Backbone as a chain_set.jsonl record, in Angstrom:
{"seq": "MEFTRLLEIVGDEPVFETGLLLAGALDPSAVRRQLSRWTKAGKLYQLRRGLYALAPPFQKVKPHPDLVANRLVPGSYVSLQSALAHYGLIPEGVPVTTSVTTVRPGRWPTPLGVYTYRHVSPKLLSAYQLIDLGGGQKAFMATPEKALLDLVYLQPGGEAPKYLQELRLQNLERLNLEIMQSLAERTGSPKMRRAAAYLMKLAQAESLDYEPL", "coords": {"N": [[-39.464, 78.165, -83.838], [-36.721, 75.98, -83.626], [-34.577, 75.28, -80.832], [-31.512, 74.526, -81.488], [-32.054, 75.613, -84.061], [-31.601, 78.258, -83.882], [-29.147, 78.374, -82.287], [-27.855, 77.786, -84.52], [-27.632, 80.101, -86.443], [-26.851, 82.744, -84.437], [-24.815, 81.794, -83.388], [-22.258, 82.205, -83.295], [-22.212, 85.079, -83.08], [-21.199, 87.891, -80.855], [-23.705, 89.543, -79.767], [-26.864, 89.5, -80.518], [-30.157, 90.827, -83.003], [-33.365, 90.539, -83.011], [-34.733, 90.828, -85.306], [-32.035, 89.822, -87.137], [-33.261, 87.068, -87.092], [-35.548, 87.113, -88.391], [-36.085, 86.602, -91.265], [-38.179, 85.363, -94.423], [-40.699, 82.598, -93.942], [-40.801, 83.054, -91.341], [-43.024, 83.787, -88.616], [-43.471, 86.506, -86.988], [-44.56, 87.019, -84.493], [-44.337, 84.912, -83.325], [-41.726, 84.202, -83.362], [-40.675, 86.097, -81.586], [-42.242, 85.488, -79.272], [-40.824, 83.027, -78.146], [-38.406, 84.14, -78.106], [-39.218, 84.93, -75.978], [-39.756, 83.081, -73.92], [-36.862, 81.736, -73.448], [-35.393, 83.479, -72.936], [-36.753, 83.25, -70.349], [-36.001, 80.696, -69.506], [-33.074, 81.148, -69.406], [-31.805, 80.871, -71.281], [-31.136, 83.102, -73.005], [-30.047, 86.482, -72.863], [-31.588, 89.094, -72.179], [-30.674, 92.506, -73.581], [-32.32, 94.394, -74.855], [-34.902, 96.176, -75.417], [-35.655, 93.934, -78.408], [-32.727, 93.12, -78.54], [-30.493, 90.797, -77.896], [-28.234, 88.631, -75.838], [-26.816, 84.969, -76.074], [-26.362, 82.887, -73.324], [-24.402, 81.261, -71.176], [-23.897, 78.096, -71.261], [-24.045, 78.154, -73.544], [-22.964, 80.268, -74.932], [-20.716, 81.026, -77.111], [-19.006, 82.971, -77.524], [-17.906, 85.65, -76.045], [-19.369, 88.424, -75.135], [-18.043, 91.605, -75.424], [-17.655, 94.606, -73.588], [-17.725, 97.144, -74.258], [-18.669, 96.851, -77.18], [-21.246, 95.645, -76.717], [-21.871, 98.327, -75.22], [-22.132, 99.684, -77.513], [-23.981, 98.621, -79.366], [-26.254, 98.805, -77.94], [-27.27, 101.39, -77.776], [-27.614, 102.452, -80.477], [-25.41, 104.626, -82.906], [-24.037, 105.833, -80.952], [-21.1, 106.223, -78.378], [-17.769, 105.095, -77.495], [-16.725, 106.481, -74.374], [-15.503, 109.141, -72.043], [-14.544, 108.002, -68.555], [-14.168, 105.432, -69.336], [-13.015, 105.123, -71.944], [-10.402, 106.333, -71.147], [-9.658, 104.311, -69.605], [-8.878, 102.348, -71.535], [-7.502, 102.752, -73.097], [-5.167, 103.467, -71.294], [-4.971, 105.565, -69.709], [-5.697, 106.314, -67.535], [-5.008, 105.025, -64.462], [-6.639, 102.712, -63.334], [-9.371, 100.678, -64.168], [-12.695, 100.793, -65.118], [-15.716, 100.307, -63.157], [-18.517, 100.408, -65.002], [-19.395, 100.949, -68.4], [-19.137, 103.821, -69.662], [-20.374, 105.893, -72.289], [-20.938, 107.948, -74.819], [-23.717, 110.269, -76.48], [-26.205, 111.807, -78.707], [-28.781, 111.207, -78.289], [-31.063, 110.865, -76.139], [-29.535, 110.958, -72.219], [-29.097, 108.306, -70.178], [-29.253, 105.264, -68.455], [-27.895, 101.763, -68.351], [-29.034, 99.137, -66.88], [-27.742, 95.594, -66.986], [-27.858, 92.598, -68.354], [-24.818, 91.728, -68.847], [-23.649, 93.831, -67.449], [-23.308, 96.99, -66.437], [-24.313, 100.165, -68.061], [-23.702, 103.168, -69.468], [-24.834, 106.219, -70.552], [-24.436, 109.386, -71.878], [-24.986, 112.76, -72.565], [-24.381, 114.434, -75.52], [-24.586, 117.963, -77.535], [-25.127, 117.343, -81.49], [-22.943, 118.841, -82.787], [-20.648, 118.056, -81.313], [-20.376, 115.441, -81.784], [-17.939, 113.674, -82.398], [-14.407, 113.053, -83.386], [-13.788, 110.594, -82.829], [-13.12, 106.628, -83.073], [-13.178, 103.454, -85.148], [-12.599, 100.535, -82.95], [-10.528, 97.761, -82.631], [-11.127, 95.333, -80.816], [-10.435, 92.671, -80.33], [-11.028, 89.243, -81.12], [-12.58, 89.346, -82.856], [-14.14, 91.325, -82.525], [-15.206, 94.81, -82.695], [-15.544, 98.195, -82.093], [-17.042, 101.703, -81.583], [-15.016, 104.711, -81.018], [-14.102, 106.907, -78.482], [-11.364, 109.09, -79.601], [-8.379, 108.9, -77.741], [-7.877, 112.215, -77.165], [-10.244, 112.962, -77.465], [-11.521, 111.761, -75.512], [-10.863, 112.438, -73.152], [-11.381, 115.234, -73.538], [-14.124, 115.118, -73.512], [-14.878, 114.11, -71.082], [-14.278, 116.513, -69.806], [-15.812, 118.568, -70.628], [-18.646, 117.644, -70.065], [-18.182, 117.34, -66.783], [-18.771, 119.235, -64.349], [-16.854, 122.12, -63.763], [-14.897, 120.651, -64.67], [-12.543, 121.684, -66.235], [-11.242, 122.328, -64.288], [-7.993, 122.433, -62.844], [-7.314, 120.986, -60.223], [-9.543, 118.941, -60.382], [-8.517, 117.982, -62.402], [-6.529, 116.855, -61.929], [-6.698, 114.847, -60.029], [-7.475, 112.947, -61.513], [-5.293, 111.251, -61.994], [-4.325, 111.084, -64.244], [-1.792, 109.346, -66.365], [0.73, 108.323, -69.019], [0.511, 110.044, -70.79], [1.926, 110.54, -72.897], [0.924, 109.499, -74.951], [-1.042, 110.669, -75.812], [-2.05, 112.965, -78.661], [-1.165, 116.181, -79.141], [-1.265, 118.679, -80.288], [-3.539, 117.29, -81.633], [-5.422, 117.742, -79.461], [-5.515, 120.709, -78.741], [-6.08, 121.342, -81.174], [-9.341, 120.67, -81.436], [-10.426, 121.328, -78.858], [-10.236, 124.53, -79.231], [-11.86, 123.999, -81.238], [-14.236, 123.683, -80.578], [-15.018, 126.461, -79.611], [-15.56, 127.079, -76.915], [-14.204, 128.621, -73.841], [-13.912, 127.339, -71.281], [-13.227, 124.808, -72.467], [-10.625, 125.223, -73.498], [-9.476, 126.012, -71.752], [-8.741, 123.502, -70.25], [-7.615, 122.541, -72.075], [-5.129, 123.81, -72.243], [-4.127, 123.072, -69.219], [-4.241, 120.988, -69.772], [-1.65, 120.09, -71.26], [0.279, 121.002, -70.5], [0.289, 119.655, -68.244], [1.276, 117.245, -69.525], [3.583, 118.269, -70.352], [5.19, 117.892, -68.112], [4.769, 115.771, -67.607], [6.749, 114.493, -69.259], [9.063, 115.414, -68.554], [8.986, 114.687, -65.847], [9.171, 116.195, -63.697], [6.388, 117.892, -61.483], [3.772, 119.502, -62.263], [2.886, 123.044, -61.609]], "CA": [[-37.792, 77.882, -84.328], [-35.835, 75.334, -82.612], [-33.404, 76.499, -80.3], [-30.553, 74.484, -82.191], [-31.767, 76.735, -85.181], [-30.973, 79.571, -82.865], [-27.705, 78.275, -82.361], [-27.081, 77.798, -86.096], [-27.975, 81.137, -87.015], [-26.254, 83.632, -84.322], [-23.811, 81.042, -82.503], [-21.197, 83.008, -83.503], [-22.408, 86.181, -82.988], [-21.754, 88.362, -79.668], [-25.171, 89.722, -79.649], [-27.693, 89.926, -82.008], [-31.171, 91.525, -82.527], [-34.358, 90.01, -83.467], [-34.62, 91.266, -87.129], [-31.799, 88.348, -87.884], [-34.117, 85.906, -87.242], [-37.171, 87.13, -89.842], [-36.097, 86.29, -92.671], [-38.332, 83.844, -94.396], [-41.576, 82.97, -94.035], [-41.508, 82.913, -89.953], [-44.054, 84.34, -88.056], [-42.435, 87.518, -85.964], [-44.957, 86.922, -83.006], [-44.085, 83.679, -82.574], [-40.447, 84.284, -82.573], [-40.527, 86.95, -80.05], [-42.936, 85.007, -78.033], [-39.949, 82.252, -77.941], [-37.059, 84.213, -77.699], [-39.178, 85.822, -74.465], [-39.647, 81.818, -73.141], [-36.02, 81.21, -73.604], [-34.726, 84.701, -71.571], [-37.434, 83.194, -68.933], [-35.616, 79.82, -69.428], [-32.413, 81.311, -68.568], [-30.875, 80.279, -72.223], [-30.641, 84.161, -73.223], [-29.896, 87.343, -71.623], [-32.152, 90.272, -72.93], [-30.405, 93.568, -73.357], [-33.397, 95.216, -74.281], [-36.262, 95.137, -76.6], [-34.731, 93.237, -79.516], [-31.613, 92.68, -78.715], [-30.3, 89.674, -76.737], [-27.124, 87.527, -76.476], [-26.936, 83.948, -75.882], [-26.183, 83.061, -72.166], [-23.374, 79.899, -71.076], [-22.942, 77.539, -71.559], [-24.411, 78.468, -75.023], [-22.309, 81.467, -74.981], [-19.623, 80.801, -77.7], [-18.131, 84.902, -78.096], [-18.33, 86.604, -74.658], [-19.344, 89.795, -75.919], [-17.039, 92.459, -74.978], [-18.845, 95.189, -73.169], [-17.837, 98.242, -75.699], [-19.54, 96.471, -78.118], [-22.107, 95.747, -76.228], [-22.169, 99.575, -75.537], [-22.341, 100.327, -78.688], [-25.255, 97.971, -80.114], [-27.208, 99.009, -76.953], [-27.21, 102.651, -78.315], [-26.757, 102.958, -81.782], [-24.848, 105.756, -83.166], [-23.126, 106.228, -79.538], [-19.608, 105.759, -78.968], [-17.418, 104.614, -75.342], [-15.638, 107.659, -73.728], [-14.883, 109.528, -70.781], [-13.303, 107.462, -68.091], [-14.183, 104.154, -69.997], [-11.872, 105.53, -73.271], [-9.583, 106.472, -70.639], [-8.845, 103.421, -68.988], [-9.023, 101.756, -72.48], [-5.7, 104.18, -73.588], [-4.076, 103.97, -70.455], [-4.236, 107.072, -69.184], [-6.037, 106.11, -66.147], [-4.402, 103.827, -63.87], [-7.506, 101.499, -62.978], [-10.262, 100.313, -65.036], [-14.046, 101.075, -64.394], [-17.135, 98.871, -63.26], [-19.575, 100.801, -65.773], [-19.143, 101.233, -69.501], [-19.62, 104.713, -70.183], [-20.667, 106.327, -74.137], [-21.685, 109.66, -75.197], [-24.957, 109.923, -77.697], [-27.48, 112.615, -78.826], [-30.072, 110.648, -77.884], [-31.42, 111.077, -74.663], [-29.196, 110.124, -71.572], [-29.653, 106.829, -69.326], [-28.574, 103.511, -67.582], [-29.01, 100.389, -68.768], [-28.972, 97.821, -66.469], [-28.364, 94.429, -68.36], [-27.075, 90.865, -67.205], [-23.769, 91.789, -68.721], [-23.063, 94.855, -67.129], [-24.407, 98.539, -66.503], [-24.087, 101.192, -69.141], [-24.743, 104.73, -68.831], [-25.115, 107.244, -71.636], [-24.488, 110.685, -71.338], [-25.83, 113.58, -73.673], [-23.838, 115.799, -75.982], [-25.215, 117.896, -78.598], [-24.917, 116.531, -82.404], [-21.787, 119.381, -83.452], [-19.655, 117.077, -80.35], [-20.092, 113.75, -81.703], [-16.496, 113.828, -83.503], [-13.4, 112.39, -82.824], [-14.577, 108.601, -83.099], [-12.71, 105.835, -84.419], [-13.249, 102.058, -85.054], [-11.292, 99.639, -82.109], [-10.513, 96.36, -82.553], [-11.387, 94.514, -79.216], [-10.046, 91.438, -80.475], [-11.938, 88.136, -81.198], [-13.603, 89.503, -84.175], [-15.385, 92.503, -81.97], [-14.954, 96.101, -82.967], [-16.991, 99.049, -81.612], [-16.552, 103.061, -81.643], [-14.615, 104.333, -79.52], [-13.531, 108.41, -78.619], [-10.013, 109.006, -79.591], [-8.317, 109.295, -75.969], [-7.681, 113.474, -76.855], [-11.637, 113.401, -77.618], [-12.185, 111.423, -74.387], [-10.597, 113.53, -71.95], [-12.173, 116.696, -73.267], [-15.61, 115.04, -73.38], [-14.742, 114.412, -69.466], [-14.118, 117.768, -69.314], [-17.354, 119.4, -70.913], [-19.776, 116.62, -68.958], [-18.203, 117.8, -65.758], [-18.916, 120.239, -63.753], [-15.84, 122.27, -62.923], [-13.683, 119.668, -65.348], [-11.285, 121.982, -66.477], [-10.176, 122.584, -62.943], [-6.776, 121.721, -62.907], [-7.521, 120.15, -58.769], [-10.05, 117.868, -60.902], [-7.747, 117.359, -63.859], [-5.069, 116.363, -60.746], [-7.674, 113.815, -59.142], [-7.674, 111.819, -62.581], [-4.137, 110.702, -61.922], [-3.488, 110.788, -65.184], [-0.33, 108.457, -66.746], [0.832, 107.769, -70.307], [0.399, 111.479, -71.881], [3.22, 111.198, -74.397], [-0.016, 108.733, -76.037], [-2.095, 112.024, -76.482], [-1.422, 114.228, -79.825], [-1.315, 117.598, -78.11], [-2.245, 119.799, -81.621], [-4.707, 117.51, -82.045], [-5.945, 118.369, -78.712], [-5.72, 121.654, -78.633], [-7.248, 121.767, -82.518], [-10.615, 119.485, -80.406], [-10.92, 122.492, -77.885], [-9.696, 125.284, -79.712], [-13.42, 123.842, -82.308], [-15.878, 124.04, -79.336], [-15.581, 127.84, -78.987], [-15.798, 127.354, -75.263], [-13.324, 128.924, -72.527], [-13.446, 126.321, -70.365], [-12.48, 123.409, -73.213], [-9.324, 125.816, -74.262], [-8.542, 126.354, -70.586], [-8.547, 122.495, -70.061], [-6.695, 122.138, -73.286], [-3.791, 124.393, -72.285], [-3.418, 122.628, -68.657], [-3.708, 119.237, -70.076], [-0.803, 120.254, -72.493], [0.87, 121.557, -69.463], [0.567, 118.113, -67.288], [1.741, 115.909, -70.625], [5.414, 118.449, -70.75], [5.215, 117.524, -67.045], [5.188, 114.433, -67.555], [7.701, 114.301, -70.027], [10.099, 115.724, -68.136], [9.178, 113.967, -64.876], [8.149, 116.956, -62.518], [5.034, 118.224, -60.886], [3.75, 120.83, -62.49], [2.998, 124.151, -60.612]], "C": [[-37.148, 77.356, -83.073], [-34.726, 75.947, -81.584], [-31.983, 76.281, -80.796], [-30.369, 75.308, -83.256], [-31.023, 77.567, -85.008], [-29.668, 79.737, -82.966], [-26.846, 78.594, -83.705], [-26.855, 78.952, -86.298], [-27.029, 82.473, -85.976], [-25.336, 82.151, -83.522], [-22.919, 81.792, -82.635], [-21.359, 84.788, -83.498], [-22.055, 86.755, -81.194], [-23.045, 88.577, -79.048], [-25.702, 89.739, -80.905], [-29.138, 90.462, -81.714], [-32.297, 90.596, -83.207], [-34.551, 90.443, -85.058], [-33.83, 90.046, -87.648], [-32.482, 87.002, -88.237], [-35.807, 85.877, -87.976], [-37.227, 87.18, -90.945], [-36.86, 85.238, -92.94], [-39.586, 83.995, -94.58], [-42.571, 83.017, -92.646], [-42.21, 84.549, -89.467], [-43.399, 85.141, -87.036], [-43.46, 87.636, -84.898], [-44.581, 85.627, -82.056], [-42.203, 83.321, -81.93], [-40.217, 85.01, -81.457], [-41.003, 85.798, -78.773], [-41.955, 83.714, -77.982], [-38.922, 82.441, -77.809], [-37.536, 84.776, -76.18], [-39.117, 84.894, -73.644], [-38.353, 81.358, -72.906], [-35.201, 81.98, -73.292], [-35.429, 84.125, -70.381], [-35.994, 81.485, -68.406], [-33.964, 79.692, -69.094], [-31.361, 81.204, -70.021], [-30.356, 81.778, -73.181], [-30.906, 85.104, -72.402], [-30.867, 88.227, -72.875], [-31.469, 91.203, -72.452], [-31.213, 94.858, -72.958], [-34.126, 95.455, -75.74], [-35.17, 94.664, -77.896], [-33.675, 92.933, -79.799], [-30.846, 91.698, -77.231], [-28.45, 89.434, -77.55], [-27.078, 86.385, -75.728], [-26.256, 83.862, -74.173], [-25.478, 81.734, -71.949], [-24.354, 78.876, -70.442], [-23.317, 77.705, -73.218], [-23.527, 79.48, -75.88], [-21.2, 80.947, -75.956], [-18.666, 82.039, -77.631], [-18.73, 84.952, -76.665], [-18.594, 88.052, -75.167], [-18.413, 90.853, -74.688], [-18.15, 93.862, -74.875], [-18.685, 96.862, -74.022], [-18.778, 98.195, -77.095], [-21.082, 96.221, -77.694], [-22.919, 97.546, -76.14], [-22.815, 100.274, -76.498], [-23.998, 99.939, -79.744], [-26.631, 98.671, -78.615], [-28.259, 100.32, -77.003], [-26.706, 103.363, -79.214], [-26.251, 104.483, -81.968], [-24.241, 106.523, -81.736], [-21.567, 106.055, -79.502], [-18.932, 106.009, -77.296], [-16.854, 105.578, -75.512], [-15.602, 107.943, -72.598], [-14.078, 108.328, -70.065], [-12.963, 105.815, -68.334], [-12.869, 103.799, -71.181], [-10.577, 105.254, -72.469], [-8.84, 105.649, -70.026], [-8.268, 102.191, -70.626], [-7.385, 101.736, -72.823], [-4.735, 103.733, -72.619], [-3.747, 104.72, -69.7], [-4.747, 107.498, -68.494], [-5.724, 105.039, -65.227], [-5.593, 102.625, -63.27], [-9.08, 101.37, -64.255], [-11.384, 100.856, -64.51], [-14.83, 100.07, -64.376], [-18.48, 99.226, -64.332], [-19.046, 101.29, -66.79], [-19.78, 102.744, -69.758], [-19.96, 105.555, -71.315], [-21.45, 107.636, -73.872], [-22.648, 109.303, -76.767], [-25.558, 111.734, -77.829], [-28.371, 112.875, -78.502], [-29.758, 110.971, -75.814], [-30.068, 110.435, -73.244], [-29.768, 109.465, -70.724], [-28.864, 105.793, -69.028], [-29.311, 102.723, -68.065], [-28.48, 99.46, -68.043], [-28.897, 96.747, -66.963], [-27.558, 93.496, -67.218], [-25.763, 90.716, -67.458], [-23.12, 93.007, -68.361], [-23.705, 96.289, -67.199], [-23.69, 99.489, -67.858], [-24.455, 102.433, -69.076], [-24.125, 105.279, -70.401], [-24.831, 108.617, -71.511], [-24.224, 111.864, -73.309], [-25.076, 114.515, -74.219], [-24.857, 116.361, -77.524], [-24.207, 117.506, -80.4], [-23.188, 117.213, -83.192], [-20.719, 118.728, -82.53], [-19.571, 115.772, -80.543], [-19.143, 114.381, -82.892], [-15.868, 113.167, -82.431], [-13.213, 111.371, -82.472], [-13.433, 108.03, -83.69], [-13.092, 104.119, -84.113], [-12.322, 101.104, -84.068], [-11.723, 98.354, -82.187], [-10.391, 95.989, -80.687], [-11.316, 93.272, -78.846], [-10.737, 90.265, -80.405], [-12.677, 88.029, -82.091], [-14.452, 90.815, -84.099], [-14.709, 93.531, -82.264], [-16.189, 97.127, -82.085], [-15.818, 100.844, -81.107], [-16.317, 103.396, -80.903], [-14.131, 105.887, -79.011], [-11.931, 108.238, -78.899], [-9.028, 109.574, -78.254], [-8.06, 110.867, -76.021], [-9.469, 113.638, -76.435], [-12.252, 112.94, -75.937], [-11.911, 112.108, -73.396], [-11.364, 114.862, -72.229], [-13.871, 116.412, -73.609], [-15.802, 115.226, -71.623], [-15.22, 115.623, -68.787], [-15.492, 118.708, -70.008], [-18.26, 119.098, -70.246], [-19.219, 117.151, -67.327], [-18.46, 118.963, -65.277], [-17.959, 121.116, -62.857], [-14.642, 121.187, -63.702], [-12.699, 120.242, -65.513], [-10.584, 122.692, -65.515], [-9.041, 121.915, -62.427], [-6.412, 120.371, -61.815], [-8.04, 119.161, -59.453], [-9.609, 117.108, -61.646], [-6.988, 116.295, -62.864], [-5.356, 114.916, -60.585], [-7.907, 113.143, -60.044], [-6.517, 110.586, -62.151], [-3.421, 110.124, -63.278], [-2.202, 109.937, -66.06], [-0.297, 108.589, -68.249], [0.518, 108.958, -71.037], [1.262, 111.633, -72.988], [1.846, 110.405, -75.496], [-1.065, 109.862, -76.635], [-1.235, 112.742, -78.025], [-1.746, 115.531, -79.472], [-2.504, 118.897, -79.136], [-3.547, 119.197, -81.808], [-6.478, 117.834, -80.798], [-6.742, 119.477, -78.432], [-7.01, 122.452, -79.816], [-8.97, 121.39, -82.209], [-11.245, 120.903, -79.856], [-11.219, 123.475, -78.262], [-12.215, 125.614, -80.417], [-14.617, 124.016, -81.677], [-15.962, 125.446, -79.521], [-15.264, 127.808, -77.135], [-14.045, 127.499, -74.274], [-12.777, 127.872, -72.243], [-12.823, 125.028, -71.293], [-11.036, 123.983, -73.707], [-8.786, 126.066, -72.736], [-7.872, 124.92, -70.174], [-7.504, 121.921, -70.3], [-5.229, 122.497, -72.79], [-3.444, 123.855, -70.567], [-3.345, 121.387, -68.68], [-1.913, 119.171, -70.718], [0.135, 120.354, -71.182], [1.469, 120.143, -68.248], [1.441, 117.15, -67.992], [3.434, 116.969, -70.545], [5.669, 118.127, -69.369], [6.172, 116.345, -66.992], [6.324, 113.992, -67.919], [9.55, 114.248, -69.359], [10.521, 115.539, -66.38], [9.222, 115.093, -63.328], [6.994, 117.342, -62.277], [4.86, 119.3, -61.386], [2.987, 122.028, -61.331], [1.486, 124.388, -60.497]], "O": [[-37.015, 77.876, -81.965], [-34.175, 77.039, -81.719], [-31.171, 77.205, -80.749], [-29.284, 75.764, -83.616], [-29.989, 77.803, -85.634], [-29.044, 80.682, -83.449], [-25.817, 79.225, -83.943], [-25.644, 79.147, -86.398], [-26.447, 83.274, -86.707], [-26.282, 81.597, -82.964], [-22.721, 82.25, -81.51], [-20.504, 85.541, -83.964], [-22.593, 86.112, -80.293], [-23.456, 87.986, -78.05], [-25.196, 89.925, -82.012], [-29.499, 90.604, -80.546], [-31.855, 89.846, -84.078], [-34.118, 89.551, -85.788], [-34.393, 89.24, -88.39], [-32.364, 86.206, -89.169], [-36.735, 85.071, -88.041], [-38.116, 87.648, -91.655], [-36.734, 84.214, -92.268], [-40.024, 84.999, -95.141], [-43.789, 83.026, -92.47], [-42.035, 85.732, -89.762], [-42.753, 84.535, -86.181], [-43.181, 88.606, -84.194], [-44.532, 85.388, -80.849], [-41.669, 82.751, -80.978], [-39.619, 84.586, -80.468], [-40.396, 85.419, -77.771], [-42.755, 82.907, -77.509], [-38.148, 81.545, -77.473], [-36.713, 85.046, -75.305], [-38.6, 85.174, -72.562], [-38.367, 80.442, -72.084], [-34.058, 81.524, -73.248], [-34.891, 84.377, -69.303], [-35.368, 81.341, -67.356], [-33.462, 78.651, -68.67], [-30.167, 81.451, -69.851], [-29.394, 81.695, -73.945], [-31.667, 85.001, -71.44], [-30.843, 88.045, -74.092], [-31.325, 91.253, -71.23], [-31.219, 95.693, -72.053], [-33.869, 94.97, -76.841], [-34.053, 95.134, -78.115], [-33.343, 92.525, -80.912], [-30.768, 91.948, -76.029], [-27.83, 89.68, -78.584], [-27.301, 86.604, -74.537], [-25.632, 84.861, -73.817], [-26.005, 80.863, -72.642], [-25.191, 78.873, -69.539], [-22.537, 77.175, -74.01], [-23.402, 79.517, -77.104], [-20.557, 80.131, -75.295], [-17.457, 81.828, -77.714], [-19.767, 84.423, -76.264], [-17.635, 88.669, -75.631], [-18.27, 90.737, -73.471], [-19.071, 94.151, -75.64], [-19.675, 97.551, -74.268], [-19.339, 99.063, -77.763], [-22.006, 96.635, -78.395], [-23.961, 97.939, -76.664], [-23.698, 101.13, -76.448], [-24.731, 100.631, -80.451], [-27.836, 98.83, -78.813], [-29.411, 100.427, -76.583], [-25.912, 104.304, -79.213], [-26.658, 105.4, -81.254], [-24.073, 107.74, -81.66], [-20.906, 105.781, -80.504], [-19.315, 106.696, -76.35], [-16.38, 105.832, -76.619], [-15.668, 106.977, -71.837], [-13.179, 107.722, -70.648], [-12.053, 105.131, -67.868], [-12.126, 102.827, -71.314], [-9.783, 104.361, -72.764], [-7.65, 105.86, -69.791], [-7.34, 101.386, -70.544], [-6.476, 100.907, -72.773], [-3.561, 103.592, -72.959], [-2.694, 104.804, -69.068], [-4.737, 108.715, -68.308], [-6.402, 104.023, -65.383], [-5.117, 101.62, -62.741], [-9.466, 102.259, -65.014], [-11.253, 101.441, -63.435], [-14.848, 99.132, -65.172], [-19.375, 98.391, -64.458], [-18.166, 102.12, -66.561], [-20.971, 102.786, -70.064], [-19.408, 106.56, -70.867], [-22.236, 108.086, -73.038], [-22.439, 108.526, -77.699], [-25.255, 112.639, -77.051], [-28.942, 113.952, -78.327], [-28.926, 111.14, -74.922], [-29.713, 109.277, -73.467], [-30.895, 109.798, -70.357], [-27.743, 105.63, -69.509], [-30.523, 102.641, -68.263], [-27.466, 98.892, -68.451], [-29.921, 96.465, -67.585], [-27.037, 93.548, -66.104], [-25.149, 89.899, -66.772], [-22.054, 93.281, -68.912], [-24.564, 96.582, -68.031], [-22.602, 99.277, -68.394], [-25.55, 102.756, -68.615], [-23.229, 104.811, -71.104], [-25.337, 108.916, -70.429], [-23.691, 111.746, -74.412], [-24.956, 115.547, -73.559], [-25.531, 115.667, -78.286], [-22.981, 117.431, -80.484], [-22.431, 116.521, -83.873], [-19.615, 118.857, -83.059], [-18.946, 114.987, -79.829], [-19.369, 115.148, -83.828], [-16.219, 112.822, -81.303], [-12.313, 111.179, -81.654], [-12.781, 108.582, -84.576], [-13.25, 103.67, -82.977], [-11.184, 100.925, -84.501], [-12.83, 97.876, -81.939], [-9.7, 96.394, -79.753], [-11.716, 92.707, -77.828], [-11.231, 90.189, -79.279], [-13.378, 87.05, -82.346], [-15.155, 91.322, -84.973], [-13.49, 93.396, -82.161], [-17.298, 96.835, -81.637], [-14.695, 101.057, -80.651], [-16.816, 103.021, -79.842], [-13.11, 105.891, -79.699], [-11.326, 107.281, -78.415], [-9.105, 110.758, -77.926], [-7.955, 111.253, -74.857], [-9.908, 114.224, -75.446], [-13.126, 113.541, -75.312], [-12.843, 112.43, -72.659], [-11.899, 115.503, -71.325], [-14.68, 117.295, -73.892], [-16.496, 116.041, -71.016], [-15.993, 115.852, -67.857], [-15.887, 119.662, -69.338], [-18.897, 119.992, -69.691], [-20.193, 117.366, -66.606], [-18.294, 119.873, -66.089], [-18.006, 121.078, -61.627], [-13.545, 121.041, -63.164], [-11.684, 119.687, -65.091], [-9.629, 123.448, -65.692], [-9.109, 120.949, -61.666], [-5.767, 119.346, -62.032], [-7.303, 118.175, -59.433], [-9.919, 115.927, -61.8], [-6.919, 115.086, -63.082], [-4.601, 113.987, -60.871], [-8.776, 112.339, -59.707], [-6.752, 109.385, -62.019], [-2.54, 109.286, -63.473], [-1.567, 110.942, -66.376], [-1.339, 108.984, -68.774], [0.184, 108.694, -72.192], [1.338, 112.56, -73.794], [1.799, 110.715, -76.686], [-1.697, 109.827, -77.69], [-0.028, 112.899, -78.211], [-2.93, 115.835, -79.623], [-3.561, 119.509, -78.985], [-4.549, 119.868, -82.056], [-7.682, 118.003, -80.993], [-7.92, 119.55, -78.083], [-7.942, 123.252, -79.746], [-9.789, 121.981, -82.913], [-12.262, 121.452, -80.281], [-12.355, 123.841, -77.96], [-13.129, 126.425, -80.268], [-15.709, 124.39, -82.103], [-17.132, 125.818, -79.62], [-14.739, 128.681, -76.445], [-13.123, 126.693, -74.16], [-11.697, 127.401, -72.6], [-11.964, 124.311, -70.781], [-10.305, 123.197, -74.308], [-7.589, 126.325, -72.614], [-6.698, 124.916, -69.803], [-6.722, 121.232, -69.646], [-4.29, 121.706, -72.88], [-2.287, 124.199, -70.327], [-2.666, 120.674, -67.941], [-1.164, 118.211, -70.536], [0.816, 119.336, -71.058], [2.544, 119.86, -67.719], [2.198, 116.377, -67.406], [4.457, 116.301, -70.699], [6.895, 118.02, -69.336], [7.318, 116.029, -66.673], [6.987, 113.227, -67.218], [10.573, 113.585, -69.529], [11.528, 115.885, -65.762], [9.291, 114.699, -62.164], [6.289, 117.006, -63.228], [5.643, 120.211, -61.12], [2.599, 121.625, -60.234], [1.054, 125.261, -59.745]]}, "num_chains": 1, "name": "protein.A"}
């Protein structure tokens, strides 16, 4: 396969998998060897085995970090501080994209950024939605309420008022407090219920423009 042919096939894709190139009578081994050569030549980024992105100047579409996160570990969704930053619930962006998954946790340094994955049980893999990232890209992300509760669940002492205050949460009117309380109750965890109760208190305090006790 010539590189010009590769550009014809994947030029509009933010990232692509090897399987996209294996239609027809192509030799899979030959395709993989060619992809390896193009990666070494700096024409492609290899994100993980079988997953690639075009490198500049051949890259027409800049891959969004949240889309890359989904594609690196299928079945995951963006959550915790990464989702909170997206929704404007914390005051700053985060340099590492963090997701939740039911498979092994891990950290993926790639040419497109660093991605971390936190493990939760299958029963907690819920309350996420497909987010439009612009430019035709989309990714699965926790709802604002679930992103907060995922953080509480995975952070030791995450329900403590001091820790929740240190997050410097803002724009809490964007939370659906009934949904957050329902999600916390569904876990059956006293820790999650305590966190939801305090987060509701923070949201109510913000709406009245005073500091909670």
